[in-house]
Each structure stands twice: as structure tokens, then as C-alpha cells.
N, C-alpha and C positions, 0 to 999 in steps of 0.2 A: 562420602555420605550422599544418599539420594535426597533430593529436594522434592517435597510434595507438590502436587499441582496447585494447591491453594497458595503455598509459599511462592511458587513460580509466578502465578498470576499477580500476587501482591508486589513482587519485584518489578514485573512488567508495568503495572499501574504506577508505581513510584517512579520508574524510569520515564514513562510517557509524560507524567505530570511535572517532572523536573525541568524539562526544556533543555537538558544537557545532551551532548553527544553521548553515544554509547560508551566511548572510551573514557570521557570525563566522569560519567556516572559510575562506571566500574571502579575507577581510581578513587572516587570520593566515598564509595560504599564498600570497598574491598570485595567486589563481586568479580568472578572470573569472566572476562570479556566474551569468550566463545559460548559460555553457558547462557549469558544474557541474550545473545543473538539467537541461540536455539530456543530459549523460552519465548522470545518475541515471535519467532516464526511459528511455534506451536500455538500460541495464543491467536495469532492471525489466522492460522488454518482452522482452528475451532470456530472462530468468529465467522469466517467465510462459509463454513459448513452450516452455520445457523441462519445465515442471511438468505433471503430470496435472491437468486442470481438470475439476471435477465438483461435485456437490452432496452435502451430508450433511444429515441431519435434525438440527435443533437443537431442544432443548426445555429448559425450566427447571422444576425441581420447585417453584420458588417463584412461578411465574406465577399470578396471580389471574385466573380466568376472566372476572370482571366487568371487568377492565382491558382486555380484548380489544376492539378496534374494527375494524369491517370497512373495510379499506383495500385498494385495488387494487394490491397489492405482490407482485412475483414472489418477492422474497427479503426476509426479516425476520431481523435479527440482534439479539439481546438481550445486552447486556454490563452486568451489574449492573443499575442503574436506567436505563441508556441503551438506547434502541431505535432501530436503524437500518433504514430501509425503502428498498428499491430497486425501481424500476419494472420492468416487463416487458422493457424494452429494454436493461437494464444488461448490460454485458459480463461474463460469468462470470470472466474472467481478472482483471478489476479487483477483483471481490469476493474472489477467491483471494489476490491480492497484499495487499489490505487486511487480510485475516485473518492472513496471514503477519506483517505489520507489527505487528498487535495482539498476536500471540503473543510477539514479540521483546522 
């Protein structure tokens, strides 16, 4: 049986609000795991298409110049002590969705 987009979005919202892992949510609500993952990916894709995609300059007042390493990265995100590097072929929509998730 096909699930309507409205129902898919409802399941995705319930999942995200639950705070559970996808596996735990699916077990608790009798939802097929791979379907939930597909619905989440489709919702994220629709959301990314709706958002303005662009770049902003990020800097850190605490970055030590000596810690910089020359790496062929198109995008570099620093989060505390973590450093994420993305190659030139990265989809900006992916980076935008990752930033949204990290802000949440």
C-alpha cells in the first residue's frame, strides 16, 4: 500500500520529535525501517530545494594559524575542536542541510 506524502511527512515529524533512533522509532511504531529512512531523505530533499542555498564566511577567533594545513577543500567547517572538510564536488545543499541539523 502506498503512503501519501502527507502521511510520510507526519511520520517524519513524529520521528524527529521523538528523539529516538530510527531503529527504535520503527520498532515502537511498527514502521518499516527502510521506508522511514526513505521518507526522511525525501523530506530533507524537499526542504533543501525550498531553502536558499549559499555560502557564508566562517571564522574562529580561537583558530591557531599554526594549526592550518593546506588541504584541497572547497568547504571547511570548524565546530569546537572538530574540523569538517568537504571536497570541491560537494553538493552545497548537503552542507546546508548538515548545518541545519547541527544547529538543531
